[in-house]
SEDO-994120 format. One line per 5 residues: number of its first residue (from 1); their letters; for each residue x, y, z of N, C-alpha, C, O. Coordinates in steps of 0.1 Angstrom, whole numbers. Each point is the difference from the previous one (the first is absolute). Example, Ala and Ser with C-alpha at 12.3 -4.5 7.8 and 13.67 -1.06 7.14 Angstrom:
BEGIN
1 = AS = 132,-57,78,-9,12,0,9,12,0,10,0,7 | -14,11,-14,9,11,0,-8,11,8,5,11,1 .
//
This chain:
BEGIN
1 = MAEPH = 10,-12,1,-11,11,-1,9,13,0,7,2,9 | -7,7,-19,5,12,-1,0,9,12,-10,0,7 | 20,7,-3,2,10,12,-11,10,-3,-1,3,-12 | -7,3,20,-9,10,-6,10,14,0,11,1,6 | -16,7,-13,4,16,-2,1,5,14,-9,-2,8 .
6 = RPLDG = 19,10,-6,0,8,13,4,15,-4,7,3,-10 | -12,6,18,2,14,-5,15,3,-5,3,6,-10 | 5,-11,18,14,5,-5,9,-10,-6,12,0,0 | -19,-9,-4,8,-9,-12,8,5,-10,-6,7,-9 | 20,-8,8,7,6,-11,7,11,5,8,6,-7 .
11 = ILVLD = -10,-1,22,6,10,5,13,-3,6,0,-9,9 | 12,16,-12,12,-7,8,5,13,8,1,11,-4 | 1,-17,16,4,9,11,12,-3,6,2,-11,5 | 6,22,-4,14,-2,8,-2,4,15,-2,11,3 | 2,-20,6,0,4,14,12,0,5,8,-10,-1 .
16 = LGQIY = -4,20,7,12,6,8,-4,1,16,8,3,8 | -21,-6,-6,-5,2,15,8,-8,10,4,-11,-1 | -2,21,11,3,-9,14,-10,0,11,-10,6,-2 | 12,-13,13,-10,-1,11,-14,-3,-5,-3,-11,-5 | -5,21,8,-15,-4,0,-5,7,-12,-5,-7,-8 .
21 = QAPYC = 5,19,6,-6,11,-6,0,-5,-16,-8,-8,-4 | 18,13,-3,0,-5,-15,-2,-14,-2,-7,-4,-10 | 13,-5,18,-3,-12,-4,-15,-5,0,-4,-9,-7 | -4,16,18,-14,-6,0,-7,5,-12,-9,-7,-6 | 12,20,1,-1,6,-13,-1,-7,-13,-9,2,-8 .
26 = SFLMA = 23,-11,8,3,-7,-12,-7,-14,2,-3,-7,-10 | 0,3,24,-9,-15,1,-12,3,-5,-5,-9,-7 | -1,21,10,-14,2,-5,0,-1,-17,-9,-5,-6 | 19,12,0,2,-1,-14,0,-16,-4,-8,-6,-7 | 20,1,13,2,-15,-2,-15,-9,-1,-3,-8,-9 .
31 = MAGAT = -3,11,18,-14,-7,3,-10,5,-10,-10,-7,-2 | 14,17,-3,-12,5,-11,6,-3,-15,-6,5,-9 | 17,-13,8,3,-4,-13,14,4,-5,5,-6,-10 | 1,15,17,12,7,-5,11,-11,1,-2,-9,9 | 11,9,-16,14,-7,2,7,11,8,0,11,-4 .
36 = VIKIE = 4,-15,15,8,9,11,12,-5,0,0,-13,1 | 12,19,-3,17,-6,3,1,9,12,-1,12,0 | 3,-20,10,6,5,13,15,1,-2,6,-11,2 | 1,22,-4,13,3,1,6,4,11,-3,10,5 | 13,-20,0,6,4,14,16,2,-1,7,-5,-9 .
41 = PPGGE = -3,11,17,16,2,-1,8,-13,7,-6,-8,7 | 17,8,-10,8,-12,5,-2,-6,15,5,8,8 | -10,-15,-5,-1,-4,13,-16,1,5,-3,-4,12 | -6,9,-21,-14,2,1,-4,13,7,9,7,6 | -22,-2,-6,-6,11,5,0,-4,15,2,-11,4 .
46 = SLRRR = -3,23,5,4,-1,15,-11,-9,7,2,-5,11 | -16,4,-17,-10,-7,3,6,-14,2,-2,-6,11 | 9,-1,-22,3,-13,-2,6,-4,12,-4,-11,5 | 14,21,2,7,-3,10,-6,0,14,6,-1,10 | -18,2,-10,-8,0,12,-6,-12,4,-12,-1,1 .
51 = TMVSG = 22,-9,2,-3,-16,3,-8,1,13,5,-1,11 | -17,3,-13,-9,-1,12,-3,-17,4,-2,-5,12 | 2,-2,-21,0,-13,1,14,-8,-7,7,6,-8 | -5,-17,12,14,-7,-6,-2,-1,-14,-10,-6,-4 | 19,10,-4,1,1,-16,-6,11,-6,1,0,-13 .
56 = GSVPQ = -8,10,18,-6,9,-9,-10,11,7,-1,-1,12 | -5,9,-18,-7,11,6,-12,-1,-6,-2,0,-12 | -9,-2,22,-15,-2,-5,-4,12,-6,-7,-1,-10 | 9,15,15,-5,11,-9,6,-1,-15,-7,3,-10 | 20,-6,10,2,-1,-15,-5,-8,-9,-1,3,-12 .
61 = AMLNS = -3,-18,19,-5,-8,-6,-14,4,-4,-6,-5,-10 | -1,13,18,-13,7,-1,-2,7,-14,-8,-3,-9 | 19,13,11,-3,12,-10,7,-3,-14,-1,8,-8 | 7,-17,6,8,-5,-13,-4,-11,-6,6,-5,-10 | -18,0,13,-7,-12,-4,-2,1,-18,-3,12,-3 .
66 = NKLGI = 3,-19,-5,-5,0,-13,11,11,-8,-3,5,-10 | 17,-3,16,9,8,-7,11,-6,-7,2,-12,3 | 6,17,-12,11,-8,-4,11,6,6,-2,12,3 | 13,-15,1,11,5,8,14,-1,-6,6,-11,-3 | -1,22,2,15,1,-7,9,9,10,-5,9,7 .
71 = SIDFK = 16,-11,-7,10,11,10,8,7,-8,8,-7,-5 | -7,20,1,8,11,-7,8,8,10,-5,3,11 | 17,0,-15,8,10,9,1,12,-9,8,1,-9 | -16,9,13,-2,12,-5,13,8,2,1,11,-6 | 8,-14,13,12,7,2,9,-5,-9,10,6,-1 .
76 = NEAGR = -11,-16,-6,7,-5,-9,-3,4,-15,-11,-2,-5 | 22,8,-3,-4,7,-12,-8,-9,-11,-9,4,-8 | 14,-18,10,-10,-10,-10,-12,-2,4,-9,-2,-7 | 8,2,21,-12,-2,7,-10,12,-1,-12,-3,1 | 15,16,-1,-7,10,-5,-6,0,-14,-12,3,-2 .
81 = ELFLS = 22,-8,-8,-3,1,-15,-11,-13,-2,-10,2,-7 | 13,-13,14,-12,-10,1,-13,4,5,-11,-5,-5 | 11,13,13,-11,6,7,-8,9,-10,-12,-1,-1 | 19,10,-6,-3,9,-10,-9,-8,-11,-12,2,-3 | 20,-11,-1,-5,-9,-11,-13,-5,4,-9,-1,-9 .
86 = MVDRA = 5,-3,22,-13,-6,4,-8,13,1,-12,-2,-2 | 14,12,5,-9,12,2,-4,3,-15,-11,6,-1 | 19,-10,-10,-6,5,-13,-10,-7,-3,-8,4,-9 | 5,-18,15,-12,-7,-3,-12,1,11,-12,-3,-2 | 17,9,14,-12,-1,11,-10,11,-2,2,10,-7 .
91 = DILIE = -15,-13,13,-10,9,1,1,8,12,-1,13,0 | 3,-21,12,-1,9,13,10,-5,7,1,-12,2 | 9,22,5,9,-2,9,-3,7,13,-4,12,1 | 5,-21,11,-4,3,13,13,-1,8,7,-10,0 | -6,21,8,10,4,10,-5,6,11,-9,8,-1 .
96 = NFAPG = 15,-10,15,-3,6,13,16,3,5,3,-2,12 | 4,6,-20,13,5,6,0,15,6,-11,6,0 | 19,-2,5,0,15,6,1,9,-12,7,-3,-9 | -13,15,8,2,7,-11,14,3,-4,9,0,9 | -7,2,-22,15,0,-5,6,-11,0,10,0,-8 .
101 = AMDKL = -12,-12,13,9,-10,1,3,-7,-15,11,-4,-3 | -22,5,-5,2,-6,-14,8,10,-6,9,-2,-8 | -13,14,10,8,11,-9,18,-3,0,7,0,-9 | -4,-2,25,11,-2,1,7,-11,-6,12,1,-2 | -19,-12,-2,3,-9,-8,0,0,-17,3,-8,-8 .
106 = GLGQE = -7,22,7,-2,3,-16,-12,-6,-5,-1,-1,-12 | -10,-4,22,-9,-7,-5,-15,7,3,-10,-6,2 | 10,18,-1,-9,9,5,-12,1,-11,1,-4,-12 | -12,9,17,-9,1,-8,1,7,-16,-5,-4,-10 | 12,15,12,2,6,-14,8,-8,-9,-3,0,-12 .
111 = VLLAR = 14,-9,17,6,-7,-9,-9,-13,-2,2,-5,-11 | -8,0,18,-10,-14,-5,-12,6,-10,-4,-7,-9 | 0,18,11,-13,4,-6,7,4,-16,-7,-1,-11 | 18,6,12,6,6,-15,3,-13,-8,0,-1,-13 | 3,-10,21,2,-14,-8,-11,-6,-5,-1,-5,-11 .
116 = NPRLI = -11,7,21,-12,-7,-3,-11,9,5,-4,0,12 | -1,9,-21,-10,10,0,-14,-6,4,-9,7,3 | 8,-21,-4,-14,-5,3,3,-6,14,-10,-7,3 | 19,8,5,4,-6,13,-9,8,9,-2,12,-1 | -5,-20,12,-5,8,11,11,-4,10,5,-11,1 .
121 = YAAAS = -3,23,5,11,-1,10,-6,0,13,-3,11,3 | -1,-20,6,-6,5,12,7,-3,14,5,-11,3 | -4,23,4,8,0,12,-8,3,12,-10,7,1 | 18,-13,8,-7,5,15,8,4,10,12,-4,0 | -16,12,9,14,5,9,-9,6,12,-13,1,0 .
126 = GYGRS = 21,3,11,-8,4,12,-9,13,0,-12,2,5 | 19,7,-12,-5,14,1,0,7,-15,-2,12,-2 | 4,-22,-9,-1,6,-14,13,5,-3,9,3,9 | -8,-1,-22,12,8,-7,2,15,2,11,6,-3 | -22,-1,8,3,15,0,-5,3,15,-7,-7,6 .
131 = GPDRD = 14,19,-2,-6,5,14,13,-1,7,10,-5,-5 | -10,11,19,12,-1,11,1,-11,6,10,-1,7 | -19,-10,-9,1,-13,8,6,-11,-8,2,-11,4 | 0,16,-19,5,-10,-10,9,-11,3,-1,-11,-5 | 11,17,12,10,-8,1,2,-8,16,9,-8,3 .
136 = KLAMD = -19,11,6,-3,-7,13,-2,-16,-3,-8,-5,-8 | 16,-1,16,0,-15,-2,-16,-4,6,-5,6,10 | 0,-16,-17,-14,-3,1,-3,-14,2,3,-8,-9 | -8,2,21,-4,-13,0,-14,0,7,-4,9,6 | -3,-19,-8,-13,-1,5,-4,5,13,-11,5,3 .
141 = LTVQA = 23,-9,6,-4,7,14,3,14,-1,-8,7,7 | 17,-1,-13,2,13,1,-12,9,-7,-4,10,5 | 0,-15,-16,-9,6,-6,-14,-2,8,-8,9,-1 | 4,-21,9,-11,3,9,3,11,9,-9,8,3 | 21,-5,2,1,9,8,-2,14,-5,-7,8,7 .
146 = ASGIM = 13,-5,-18,0,12,-6,-14,3,-7,-3,12,-1 | -6,-21,-2,-12,3,-8,-12,2,10,-9,7,-4 | 9,-12,14,-10,5,13,-6,-17,4,-9,-1,9 | 12,-7,-15,-5,-14,3,2,-1,14,-10,0,7 | 22,-1,-1,3,-5,13,-7,12,12,-4,-4,11 .
151 = HTTGF = 4,16,-16,-6,11,8,-13,-3,5,-4,3,11 | -3,-11,-22,-13,1,0,-4,-18,8,-11,-3,5 | 21,-3,-5,-2,-15,5,5,-1,12,10,6,4 | -17,-15,6,2,1,13,-13,3,11,-11,4,-4 | 14,-4,13,-11,5,12,4,13,4,11,4,-1 .
156 = PDGPP = -20,3,7,1,14,2,13,3,13,7,10,1 | -7,-20,7,8,1,11,13,-7,-3,9,-1,9 | -6,-4,-21,14,-5,-3,5,6,-12,-6,8,-6 | 19,-12,3,9,4,-11,-7,-2,-13,-9,-8,0 | 14,14,-11,-2,-4,-13,3,-15,-3,9,-5,6 .
161 = VKSGP = -16,-3,-15,3,-12,-3,0,0,-15,-6,8,-7 | 14,-18,2,2,-3,-14,-12,-8,-5,-5,-7,9 | -1,6,-20,-7,-11,-4,7,-11,-1,11,0,-5 | -18,-11,8,7,-15,1,4,-5,-12,10,-7,-1 | -17,10,-12,5,-4,-12,7,10,-6,0,11,6 .
166 = AVVDF = 10,-13,-19,4,12,-7,-10,6,-6,0,-3,-12 | -8,11,15,-9,5,-9,5,8,-10,-4,-1,-12 | 13,11,14,3,10,-7,10,-8,-14,-1,4,-11 | 8,-13,15,6,-8,-12,-9,-3,-10,2,2,-12 | -15,-8,18,-9,-4,-8,-10,7,-7,-5,-4,-11 .
171 = LGGTH = 2,18,19,-5,10,-6,7,4,-11,-7,4,-11 | 20,-3,11,8,4,-9,1,-9,-12,-1,6,-12 | 2,-18,13,-2,-10,-12,-10,1,-6,0,0,-12 | -14,2,20,-11,-1,-8,-3,13,-9,-7,1,-10 | 13,9,16,-1,12,-9,10,0,-12,-2,6,-11 .
176 = LYAAA = 13,-11,13,10,-2,-11,-5,-6,-13,1,4,-11 | -9,-15,17,-5,-9,-10,-12,9,-8,-1,-1,-12 | -9,9,20,-7,8,-8,6,11,-7,-6,5,-10 | 16,0,13,7,9,-8,5,-6,-13,-2,5,-11 | 11,-16,12,5,-6,-10,-12,-5,-9,3,1,-12 .
181 = ITALF = -13,-6,14,-10,-7,-8,-8,14,-8,-4,1,-11 | 2,9,21,-6,15,-7,8,3,-12,-4,1,-11 | 18,0,14,10,6,-10,-1,-13,-11,1,4,-12 | -2,-16,12,0,-11,-7,-16,3,-13,0,-2,-12 | -8,7,19,-13,2,-4,3,9,-12,-1,-2,-12 .
186 = DRERT = 7,14,18,2,12,-7,10,-4,-10,-3,6,-11 | 12,-13,9,10,-5,-9,-9,-6,-13,1,3,-11 | -9,-11,16,-10,-6,-13,-6,10,-7,-3,-2,-12 | 0,13,17,-8,11,-7,11,11,-6,-3,7,-9 | 15,-7,14,11,10,-5,11,-5,-7,6,7,-8 .
191 = GRGRF = -2,-21,12,12,-5,-4,12,5,7,12,-4,-2 | -14,11,11,12,5,12,0,-4,12,-11,-2,6 | 20,0,-1,2,-6,13,2,13,10,-2,12,-3 | 8,-16,15,0,15,7,6,-7,15,-1,-12,3 | 7,23,5,4,-3,13,-12,2,8,-7,10,-2 .
196 = VEIAM = 4,-19,13,-10,2,10,7,-3,17,11,-7,1 | -16,10,7,7,1,12,-13,-1,12,-11,4,-2 | 14,-9,12,-9,1,9,8,6,15,12,-1,-1 | -15,5,10,7,4,12,-7,-7,11,-12,1,0 | 18,-8,8,-7,-9,10,-10,8,11,-11,-3,5 .
201 = QDTVY = 19,14,-3,-6,10,10,-15,4,-6,-10,1,7 | 11,1,-19,-13,6,-7,-9,-10,-1,-12,4,0 | 14,-15,0,-11,-10,0,-8,-2,12,-10,-7,0 | 17,14,14,-6,-4,11,-10,9,4,-9,-4,7 | 10,17,-12,-8,11,5,-13,1,-2,-6,8,7 .
206 = PCLAS = -3,-16,-19,-12,-4,-1,-5,-9,12,-12,1,4 | 22,-10,0,-8,-10,10,-1,7,15,-7,-5,8 | 14,19,-6,-4,7,11,-15,6,0,-2,8,10 | -6,-10,-18,-13,6,-3,-6,3,15,-3,12,3 | 0,-22,5,-7,0,12,6,9,9,-7,9,6 .
211 = ALGMH = 21,-9,-5,5,10,8,1,13,-5,0,10,8 | 2,-9,-21,0,15,-5,-14,6,4,-1,11,5 | -10,-20,-7,-13,4,2,-1,7,12,-4,11,1 | 8,-18,10,-1,6,14,11,11,1,-3,10,6 | 15,-9,-11,8,13,2,-8,9,-7,-4,9,8 .
216 = FGGLR = 0,-9,-19,-6,11,-7,-11,3,2,-4,11,-4 | -5,-20,12,-13,2,4,-4,4,15,0,11,3 | -2,-21,5,-3,3,13,10,6,8,-3,8,9 | 16,-12,-12,11,5,7,6,14,-4,9,5,6 | -14,1,-16,4,13,-5,16,0,-2,5,10,5 .
221 = GKIPP = 0,-18,-9,15,0,-4,8,-4,13,12,3,0 | -16,-10,10,7,-6,10,5,-14,-6,-5,-6,-10 | 14,0,17,5,-13,-3,-8,-10,6,-1,0,12 | -7,-11,-20,-7,-6,6,6,-13,9,10,-5,-6 | -14,0,17,4,-9,8,0,-11,-8,-7,-2,-10 .
226 = RTGNS = 18,-9,15,-1,-15,-5,-13,-5,7,-3,3,12 | -3,-12,-22,-13,-5,6,1,-15,3,-11,-5,2 | 21,-1,-1,0,-15,2,-7,-5,-12,2,2,-11 | -12,-12,17,-9,-7,-11,-13,8,-5,-8,-4,-9 | 7,14,16,-11,10,-4,1,5,-13,11,-1,-6 .
231 = HAGLA = -21,7,2,-1,6,-14,11,11,-1,0,7,10 | 9,-2,-19,11,8,2,-4,13,-2,8,9,0 | -21,-7,-3,-5,13,1,-9,0,12,-6,11,1 | 4,-18,7,-10,-2,11,-14,3,-5,-7,5,9 | 2,-7,-20,-11,2,-8,-10,-11,-1,-10,2,-6 .
236 = MAPYN = 11,-13,12,-9,-11,-1,1,-8,12,11,-1,5 | -23,-5,0,-2,-7,12,-13,-11,-3,-11,4,-5 | 13,-16,8,14,-6,6,9,-3,-14,-5,-3,-11 | 18,5,15,10,-3,-10,12,-3,7,8,10,3 | -5,-23,1,10,-6,10,2,-12,-1,-6,-7,-8 .
241 = VYPTQ = 16,2,16,3,-14,-1,-1,-4,17,6,6,8 | -14,-15,-7,-8,-4,13,7,-13,4,3,-8,-9 | -2,5,21,6,-13,4,-13,-10,3,-11,5,5 | 13,-18,-8,-8,-12,4,9,-6,9,11,3,4 | -19,-16,0,7,-10,9,15,-4,-5,9,-2,7 .
246 = DGYLA = -8,0,-20,11,-5,-6,8,6,-13,8,-6,-8 | -13,20,8,5,5,-12,-5,14,-1,-2,6,11 | 0,3,-23,-5,11,-3,-7,1,-11,3,-6,-11 | -15,13,12,-8,3,-12,-1,14,-4,-4,8,8 | 6,-3,-20,-1,14,-6,-13,2,-5,-5,-7,-8 .
251 = IIVVK = -2,17,14,-16,4,-3,1,14,-4,6,9,5 | -13,-9,-19,-2,14,-4,-15,4,-2,-7,-9,-5 | 3,19,8,-15,3,-2,1,13,-10,3,11,4 | -5,-12,-17,-2,10,-11,-13,8,-1,0,12,-1 | -12,-19,1,-12,3,-2,-8,-1,16,4,-6,11 .
256 = GDHWN = -17,14,-14,-8,-4,14,-5,-11,1,-2,-5,11 | -2,-2,-24,-6,-13,0,12,-10,5,-5,-10,6 | 18,12,-7,10,-9,6,-2,0,14,0,-11,5 | 0,24,3,-3,0,12,-13,-7,6,1,-7,10 | -12,9,-15,-11,-8,4,3,-16,-2,-4,-8,9 .
261 = RLLRA = 11,5,-19,3,-14,0,9,-4,10,-1,-12,3 | 10,21,3,11,-2,11,-10,-2,12,1,-10,8 | -11,19,-6,-7,-1,10,-8,-14,3,-1,-6,11 | -6,1,-23,-5,-12,-1,7,-11,5,-4,-8,9 | 17,7,-14,10,-10,2,6,-1,16,5,-10,5 .
266 = MGRED = -8,23,0,5,3,15,-13,-3,8,2,-3,12 | -13,2,-16,-14,-3,7,-2,14,6,-6,-1,11 | 9,13,-16,-2,13,5,-10,9,-7,1,13,-1 | -12,-19,-5,-9,6,-10,-7,12,10,-5,9,-6 | 6,-9,19,-6,10,6,9,14,-2,-4,10,5 .
271 = LMGDP = 14,-11,-12,9,14,-2,-2,4,-15,6,8,-6 | -16,-15,1,-3,5,-14,-6,13,0,-9,1,7 | 11,10,-14,-4,11,1,5,11,14,-4,11,2 | 10,-16,5,5,6,11,12,10,-5,10,-3,-7 | -14,16,11,7,12,-6,15,0,0,7,5,-8 .
276 = RFATN = -3,-11,20,13,0,2,7,-8,-11,12,2,-2 | -19,-12,-5,9,-10,-7,-8,1,-15,7,-4,-9 | -17,9,7,-10,0,-13,9,3,-13,-2,-6,-10 | 12,18,15,7,3,-15,13,-2,4,5,-2,11 | 3,2,-23,16,-1,1,6,12,10,6,-3,10 .
281 = PARVQ = -9,16,-14,7,11,8,-5,-3,15,8,3,9 | -22,-8,-6,-3,-3,13,10,-10,7,6,4,10 | -3,-17,-16,7,-10,6,15,5,-1,8,-3,9 | -5,11,-18,16,6,3,2,9,12,11,1,5 | -21,6,-1,-2,8,12,-1,-8,11,0,5,11 .
286 = NMAEV = -2,-17,-13,-4,-11,13,11,-12,-3,-1,-11,5 | 11,13,-12,10,-11,-5,4,-8,11,0,-12,-1 | 3,18,10,5,-9,13,-12,-12,8,3,-11,4 | -16,18,-5,-11,-8,4,-3,-11,-10,-3,-11,5 | 4,13,-19,-4,-8,-10,10,-13,1,-4,-11,1 .
291 = DAMVT = 20,17,-1,10,-11,0,-2,-11,12,2,-12,-1 | -6,20,14,-2,-8,11,-12,-10,-1,-1,-11,6 | -8,16,-12,-13,-8,-3,5,-13,-10,-3,-12,2 | 9,15,-10,4,-12,-11,11,-9,9,-2,-12,1 | 11,18,4,9,-9,9,-5,-9,10,5,-11,2 .
296 = AWLAG = -14,15,4,-10,-8,8,-7,-10,-4,-1,-11,6 | -4,14,-19,-7,-11,-7,9,-11,-4,-3,-12,4 | 14,15,-10,9,-10,-4,7,-6,11,5,-11,-2 | -5,15,13,11,-6,13,-5,-14,2,8,-8,3 | -19,4,-5,-6,-14,1,1,-10,-10,-5,-11,1 .
301 = MTREE = 11,16,-12,-2,-8,-13,16,-3,-4,9,6,3 | -9,-18,-11,11,0,-8,1,6,-13,-10,3,-4 | 21,-1,-3,1,6,-9,-7,-6,-13,-5,7,-9 | 4,-19,9,-9,-7,-10,-14,3,3,-7,3,-9 | 2,-3,22,-14,3,2,-4,13,-3,-11,3,-4 .
306 = AVAAT = 23,8,6,-4,14,-4,2,0,-15,-4,11,-5 | 8,-19,-1,1,1,-16,-13,-4,-5,-6,6,-9 | 1,-17,15,-13,-6,-3,-11,10,1,-8,2,-8 | 10,5,22,-12,8,4,-2,12,-11,-11,3,-5 | 24,4,2,-1,11,-7,-4,-3,-15,-6,9,-7 .
311 = RKFGV = 10,-21,2,-4,-2,-13,-14,-6,-1,-6,1,-10 | 0,-6,20,-14,-3,0,-8,12,-2,-10,-2,-8 | 12,15,13,-6,12,2,6,8,-12,-4,12,-2 | 11,-17,-4,5,8,-12,8,16,5,-2,10,-6 | 11,-12,18,8,11,4,13,-1,-7,4,-12,-1 .
316 = PAAPV = 4,21,-5,12,-1,-2,11,-2,7,4,10,6 | 2,-20,-5,9,-4,10,10,-11,-6,-4,-6,-10 | 16,3,16,8,-10,-5,10,-4,11,5,10,7 | -3,-21,-4,12,-5,11,13,6,-3,4,3,-11 | 2,0,22,14,6,-3,8,-15,-2,3,-5,11 .
321 = RDLDE = 1,0,-19,8,-11,-6,17,0,2,7,10,-2 | -3,-21,4,16,0,1,2,-6,-13,-8,-5,-8 | 22,7,6,6,-4,-14,-3,-14,-3,-4,-2,-11 | 3,-7,18,-3,-15,-3,-14,-1,-7,-2,-6,-10 | -5,12,17,-17,2,-4,0,6,-13,-7,-6,-8 .
326 = VINDA = 12,15,4,2,6,-12,5,-4,-11,-4,2,-12 | 14,-10,15,9,-10,-10,-9,-10,-3,1,-3,-12 | -9,-2,20,-11,-11,-3,-12,4,-3,-9,-9,1 | 6,22,-5,-11,3,-4,-8,-6,-12,3,2,-12 | -13,-9,14,-6,-9,-10,-5,8,-10,1,-4,-11 .
331 = GMHER = -7,15,12,-4,9,-10,10,6,-11,-2,1,-12 | 13,3,20,12,5,-10,5,-12,-7,5,1,-11 | -4,-13,18,6,-12,-10,-11,-4,-11,4,-4,-12 | -17,5,15,-9,-3,-10,1,9,-10,1,-5,-12 | 0,16,14,3,13,-11,11,-1,-6,2,9,-8 .
336 = GMLHW = 8,-19,11,12,2,-7,11,10,3,10,1,-6 | -15,6,18,11,12,5,12,-5,7,11,5,-1 | -13,-15,8,8,-9,10,5,-13,-7,-10,-4,-6 | 21,-3,4,7,-12,-3,9,-4,10,8,8,6 | -8,-23,-5,10,-4,7,9,-5,-11,-4,-5,-11 .
341 = MDHPE = 19,8,14,9,-3,-9,13,-10,8,4,2,12 | 0,-11,-20,14,-6,7,11,8,-8,3,-5,-11 | 2,18,17,10,7,-7,12,-5,1,3,-5,11 | 6,6,-21,14,-10,0,10,7,11,10,-6,5 | -12,20,-2,9,8,9,-7,-1,15,6,-5,9 .
346 = VGRVC = -18,9,-8,-5,3,12,-9,-10,7,-5,1,11 | 2,-13,-20,-7,-9,5,-16,1,-3,-4,7,-10 | -4,-14,19,-15,3,-3,-4,10,7,0,0,12 | -5,10,-22,-8,13,3,-10,3,-6,-2,-5,-11 | -6,13,17,-14,5,-4,4,12,-8,6,8,6 .
351 = LPSSP = -9,-6,-19,3,13,-8,-11,6,-5,-10,-7,0 | 9,20,-4,-10,8,-3,-1,-3,-18,11,-2,-6 | -21,3,0,-3,3,-13,-1,16,-3,4,8,8 | -9,-6,-19,-4,18,1,-15,1,4,-9,-8,-2 | 9,21,8,-15,2,4,-7,5,-14,-12,2,1 .
356 = LRFTD = 18,1,-11,-6,5,-12,-7,-11,-8,8,-9,-4 | -22,8,1,-6,-8,-7,-4,4,-13,-5,11,-1 | 7,-18,-12,-4,3,-11,-9,-10,-7,4,-11,-1 | -17,14,-2,-9,-7,-7,6,-11,-10,7,3,-9 | -10,-16,11,6,-9,-11,15,0,0,6,-4,-10 .
361 = APAPA = 1,8,20,13,0,-1,7,-3,15,6,9,6 | -9,-20,-1,5,-2,13,13,1,1,7,-3,-10 | 0,7,22,14,-1,2,6,-12,-2,-5,-11,5 | 15,12,-11,11,-12,-4,3,-8,15,0,5,11 | 2,-17,-14,4,-7,11,16,6,6,9,5,-7 .
366 = LKPSP = -10,-7,21,13,7,7,11,-12,-3,0,-12,1 | 11,22,-4,12,-7,-6,11,6,13,-1,11,4 | 10,-20,1,9,4,9,10,12,-4,4,1,-12 | -2,10,22,11,9,-5,11,-6,-4,2,-11,3 | 5,18,-11,13,-4,-7,11,1,9,1,9,8 .
371 = FLNQH = 8,-20,-8,12,2,8,7,8,-9,-4,2,-11 | 19,3,17,6,12,-6,5,-7,-11,5,-11,1 | -9,19,-13,6,-2,-14,-5,-13,-6,6,-6,-9 | -18,1,15,-6,-12,-4,-3,-2,-16,1,-11,-6 | -5,22,0,-5,0,-12,7,8,-12,-6,6,-8 .
376 = EEEVL = 21,-7,11,8,8,-9,-2,-5,-17,1,7,-10 | -3,-22,10,1,-5,-13,-13,4,-6,-1,3,-12 | -10,-4,20,-13,4,-5,-2,13,-1,-7,3,-10 | 12,7,16,1,13,-1,9,5,-11,-6,6,-9 | 18,-8,8,10,5,-11,0,-8,-10,0,5,-11 .
381 = GGIFG = -2,-19,11,1,-8,-12,-13,0,-6,0,1,-12 | -13,-2,18,-11,-3,-6,-8,15,-2,-6,0,-11 | 5,10,20,-9,10,-3,12,9,-9,-3,5,-11 | 15,-2,17,9,10,-6,8,-3,-13,5,8,-8 | -3,-23,8,5,-7,-12,17,2,2,6,4,-10 .
386 = FSADE = -1,-7,22,15,0,1,4,-14,-2,-4,-9,7 | 13,7,-17,8,-13,0,9,-4,14,4,8,8 | -4,-23,-7,8,-6,11,12,6,0,6,1,11 | 0,3,-21,16,7,-2,-3,12,6,8,4,8 | -18,2,-11,-2,15,5,-2,1,12,5,10,6 .
391 = RAALR = -14,-18,0,-1,-1,14,12,-6,9,1,4,11 | 6,-10,-17,14,-4,7,8,11,2,5,2,11 | -4,6,-24,9,13,0,-6,11,10,8,9,5 | -19,-10,-3,-8,7,11,5,-3,16,4,8,8 | -5,-19,-7,4,-7,13,16,1,3,5,0,11 .
396 = EAGAI = 2,1,-24,15,0,4,4,14,1,11,3,5 | -20,7,-10,2,14,3,-4,5,13,5,11,4 | -13,-18,4,-5,2,12,-16,10,0,-5,8,8 | 1,-11,-20,-13,7,-4,-11,-7,10,-8,6,7 | 8,-19,-9,-11,-7,6,6,-12,10,12,-3,-1 .
401 = SVAAQ = -19,-1,11,3,-9,8,2,-13,-8,-4,-1,-11 | 13,-11,19,-4,-13,-3,-12,-5,3,-5,3,11 | -3,-9,-20,-14,-6,1,0,-8,14,10,-6,5 | -21,8,1,-3,-7,11,-3,-13,-2,-4,-3,-11 | 5,-8,22,-3,-13,-2,-12,1,6,-1,5,11 .
406 = VKG = -10,-10,-17,-14,0,7,1,-13,8,6,-10,-3 | -14,10,13,1,-13,10,-14,-7,-7,-10,5,-5 | 15,-19,8,-10,-8,-5,-11,-4,10,-9,-8,-3 .
//
């Protein structure tokens, strides 16, 4: 049976990404059908060296599924020339080096777009290619701090707290994908490529909507307090994470009908129409009493009993699940988002597919992330047409690494 057509079939992507941000962008492209060539320096990108389990890095395996792998030394003249010959054929180039890093190698946007005017050069950085913060070192943690995420996270009487996941890296990767694909769409109309960029800090500001609403609204420009698990703008109630006998349940009431459903679940129909709680503004004014009421109701229930009760009455709620519960989520496995894989470097792991779904074009089967330089022959020999002698000469010149031995 023939493979289904996927939206990015025939698109060739050169992925220079490191850590999470750019590799996630190019992973989405690979899962949408693009041929993605992961280009790493000798020794591999830094994420490959985070050996969290024996033999390899699980994040590296997650973000580089379905890519081809090759190792090129950009500091070597023959390596740079090899790379430039690959750029001549590429549709998209992805990188998240510090601004100016590619220019220092003689491989910046102006050079590459001059060689290939149809190229989409997509770059991500912490604070953008312009402005006073351009050259500041940027990691997910530091951008969380600079962007406002940390100051709005935590409890009122505690210090700022980072988000548990690397949210800024993945916000950046998602926006970088959007920028590159938007430019690719425009190229189909104009025939011209372009440089596109995202700044990690820029992607965060819209996420602060609730806190900004409080800042410019009720607080008249004062800094909002940290709100723990309550609404960041303290504009909804109930909106919190409540303890049960053996875990926690998150509950949010958006509409008045949701409140009445919750009252029915709690057996408190007597409070329907009570002016202290009848509207959201009233419940916000009495937030402590509302939270105490819900907390008292859940105190005698297990988490699963609480989930069943809220589901029965149609209350927006969800259990606070640990990693193992998420990894084994039946719905995500049924939808094809999660897959168990016996990975040759990191062992048996549960890896994600793409969240993007296209009608009549299911995501391809997950393939393990490449070993360092695993696909030299397929990339240079198959895609770019270098002979065995030419590849040997490149190795002799130090342009590419010795091909990795794939573990059986």
